[in-house]
N, C-alpha and C positions, 0 to 999 in steps of 0.2 A: 897192501897197496902195491900195485905194479908200477914200475917206473916207465914202462913202455906205453901205458895208457894214462898218463898223468893229465888230468884236465887243468884248464886254466884256474879253476877255483882250488884244486888241490895245491897247485903251485903258489897261489896267493896264501893259503893257510900255511903251507910249508915256510914261506918267507916270513910270515908273522911269528910263527912259533920258533924258527931259527934265529931271528934277529933280536929277540927279547928274551931275557932271563926268565921272566914269569909272564905268562899270558893267560888272561881269564876271558873265555868266550861266555858271554852272558846276555841276558835280556835287560836291556836298558843300559844305564851308565852307573859308575860307582856312586855318583850323587843322587841319581834317580833310577834305582833298580825297578824293574817292571814285574818281578815276581819274587815270592819269599825266598826261594831257593838261591837266586842270584843275590839277593840282599844278604843272606847268611854267608855266602862265599866271600863277598866284599867285606863283610865284618870280621871274618876269620883272617883274611889277608891283611887288613888294616891292623888287626891285633897282633899279627906276626911282625909288623913293621917293615914289610919289604916293598920295594918299588915294583910295580906290575903295569903292564899294558892291558887295557880291556878292549874288547871288541863287542859291539852291540850287534847281536845277530838279528835284531828286529829290523835293523836298517839295510840289511842285504840278505834276500831270501836264499841266494846262491851259497853264502856262507853258512846261513842257518841250517841248510840241508846238507852241505858239503862237509861240515865239520862233523856230523854224525857219521858219515861214511869214513872220513879220514881217520877217526879214532875208533870206529866200530862200536860206539857208545851212543845209546839212543837218546839221551837227555841232555839238556842245557841246565846249568852252566857246566863248562869243562875247563879244567886247570891244567896247564902245561908248565913244567919247570925244566929250564934248560933243554928244550927240545923234547921232553918226554911227557906223555900223558900221565897225569896223576889220577884224575878221577872227577867225579861230580861233587855236589855239595855234602851228600851223605859221607862219602869217603874222606872228603876234606875235614868234616866235622869229627869223625872217628880219629883221624891222624892228629888233628889239633889237640883233642882231649887227651890222647896218649902221649903228647909232646913229640910225636914223630914228624909233624909238619915243620915245626921250627928247626928240628934236627936236620930234615931234608934241605931246608933253605940254608942252613949254616954248612952243611956238607958240600952243597953245590956252589957255596960262596955267592949267593944272590945278594945283590946290592940292597942296602937298606933304604927305606923311603925317606926322602928329604923333609925336613921340618919336624 
């Protein structure tokens, strides 16, 4: 991504990713995911017990398309931890099953979910 050609959408995405420890770009909301992959991503994050910000890409077509360009990743959901792209639901599942996702959250000192 070139800094000289940063679009307003890239700027919004950068601000979302930069201002939250964990961000999940997904279809729907954590309470009402709109696809199986987003549902699985929410379940994984909930099981990890971390606080996260979710962004419903179905509510904003610019974000929906822009996030794919921003990450150079073609699918939704997309997980970011401390500003770094981690992957989609398949990568999240692989990391979770291997214990790597919880370790990443611990290493990055991600805040625990309240409650």
